[in-house]
C-alpha positions in Angstrom: 23.4 -9.0 70.2 22.8 -8.8 74.0 26.1 -7.8 75.8 27.0 -7.2 79.0 28.9 -4.2 79.7 31.7 -3.7 82.0 31.7 -2.1 86.0 30.1 0.8 86.1 31.8 3.1 88.5 32.1 6.7 89.3 35.3 7.4 91.3 37.4 10.0 92.6 41.1 10.5 93.1 42.0 13.4 95.8 45.4 15.0 94.8 45.6 16.1 98.5 45.3 12.8 100.5 45.9 10.4 97.9 42.7 8.4 98.7 40.3 7.5 96.4 36.4 8.2 97.0 33.8 7.0 94.9 30.5 7.3 93.7 28.9 4.0 92.1 26.8 4.8 89.0 26.0 1.2 88.5 22.4 0.0 89.0 18.9 1.0 88.1 18.6 3.5 85.0 15.7 5.0 83.1 15.4 3.5 79.5 13.0 5.7 77.5 12.2 5.3 73.5 13.0 8.5 72.2 10.5 9.0 69.7 8.1 7.3 72.4 8.4 8.8 76.1 5.6 5.8 76.7 8.0 3.1 75.8 9.8 3.7 79.3 11.2 1.2 81.7 13.8 0.4 84.0 17.3 -1.1 82.7 20.4 -2.1 84.6 23.9 -1.0 83.5 25.9 -2.5 82.7 23.6 -3.6 80.8 21.7 -3.4 77.0 18.3 -2.0 75.7 17.1 -5.5 74.9 17.7 -7.0 78.5 16.0 -4.0 79.9 12.8 -4.2 77.3 12.4 -8.3 77.8 12.5 -7.9 81.9 9.9 -5.2 81.4 8.2 -7.5 79.4 7.9 -5.0 76.2 9.4 -7.7 74.0 9.5 -11.4 73.6 13.0 -13.3 74.9 15.3 -12.0 71.9 17.7 -15.5 72.2 14.4 -17.5 71.6 13.1 -18.8 68.3 12.9 -16.3 65.8 11.7 -13.7 67.9 14.6 -11.8 66.9 12.4 -10.6 64.0 9.8 -9.6 66.2 12.4 -7.4 67.8 14.4 -5.4 64.8 11.6 -2.7 65.5 14.4 -2.3 69.1 17.5 -1.1 66.8 15.5 1.3 64.6 14.5 3.2 67.2 16.7 5.8 69.6 17.3 5.2 73.0 17.7 7.2 76.0 19.4 5.7 78.9 19.3 8.6 82.0 20.0 8.6 85.9 20.2 11.2 88.3 23.3 11.1 91.0 24.2 12.9 93.8 27.7 14.7 94.0 29.6 15.6 97.9 30.2 19.1 97.8 33.8 17.6 98.8 33.9 16.2 95.1 33.7 19.5 93.9 37.0 20.9 95.6 39.3 18.9 93.1 41.0 20.8 89.8 39.7 18.4 87.6 36.9 16.1 87.1 36.6 13.5 84.5 34.1 11.4 83.2 35.3 8.3 81.9 33.0 5.9 79.5 34.1 2.4 78.6 32.0 -0.1 76.7 29.4 2.3 75.1 28.2 0.5 72.3 28.4 2.0 70.1 26.9 5.4 68.6 25.5 7.9 71.6 25.8 11.5 72.5 26.4 12.0 75.8 25.4 14.9 78.2 25.7 15.8 81.6 22.9 18.2 83.5 21.8 19.1 80.2 25.1 19.9 78.4 26.5 17.7 75.6 29.7 16.5 76.0 30.7 14.7 73.0 29.6 11.4 71.2 31.1 8.0 71.0 31.3 6.2 68.1 33.4 3.2 68.5 32.5 0.7 71.3 36.4 -0.2 71.7 37.9 2.7 73.4 37.5 4.7 76.1 36.3 8.2 76.3 37.1 10.6 78.3 35.0 14.3 79.4 36.1 16.8 81.4 32.9 17.5 83.5 34.7 19.9 86.4 32.8 22.8 85.3 29.5 20.7 84.8 28.7 19.2 88.4 27.0 20.9 91.0 26.6 19.8 94.7 23.9 18.1 95.4 21.8 16.4 92.3 22.9 16.0 88.6 21.4 14.0 85.5 23.6 11.7 83.6 22.1 11.1 79.8 23.3 8.7 76.8 20.8 8.5 74.1 22.1 6.3 71.6 21.2 6.4 67.7 19.0 4.5 65.8 20.5 1.7 63.7 18.1 2.1 60.1 20.5 4.1 58.4 24.0 5.7 60.3 26.3 7.9 58.6 30.1 6.4 59.5 33.2 8.6 60.3 34.7 9.2 57.1 31.8 8.6 54.8 30.2 11.7 54.6 32.9 12.7 51.9 31.4 10.2 49.6 27.5 10.4 51.0 27.4 6.8 51.5 25.2 5.5 54.4 25.5 1.9 55.8 21.9 0.3 56.0 20.3 -2.1 58.2 20.8 -5.0 55.6 24.7 -4.7 55.5 27.4 -7.1 56.4 27.1 -6.1 60.4 23.7 -6.7 61.6 22.3 -3.5 63.5 22.6 -5.0 66.6 26.1 -5.2 66.0 26.7 -1.5 66.4 25.0 -0.5 69.8 22.8 -0.5 72.9 25.0 -1.5 75.9 25.8 1.4 78.0 28.6 1.4 80.8 30.5 4.5 82.6 33.2 4.0 84.5 35.0 6.7 86.1 34.6 10.2 87.3 37.8 11.2 88.5 40.1 14.0 89.8 43.3 14.1 87.7 46.0 16.5 88.7 48.3 17.8 86.4 
């Protein structure tokens, strides 16, 4: 499933001046297959795994003929989107900095500077993480590690030990691979 994401923007609302400053995280990220670091390519964000792999000529066009069958392996692997970004020292004077993610499709572990923030499990909601103490002046890194779709333990299913196999009603690509980060924002409460 090819899905274009929402806009990717990192912004800070300054409490002192009520002016907004933005750090834009859109653009080129790095995509890496988690269990085979040799499978790597640039990835546009907003964007998705299949589009990045197709642009890098790693897979054939997933929308042509029966290529979808040739590309099933993509959903059976874990994928990591990552990039570095610079944070000015002024940015860190905020009381609180929140990383806001939207349209993260779907089962993804998010980290900043090597510290796991949390796990997304629903593409249709917003995820906010407090990163106030994690950011440092200068170079920072954000990563999103997407689960493979072969067997995904869905929320609430652990009690009955049921796994959703890849051939269930929904296809593997109905679950994930688009990654979009929308805001890094100071909130003042």
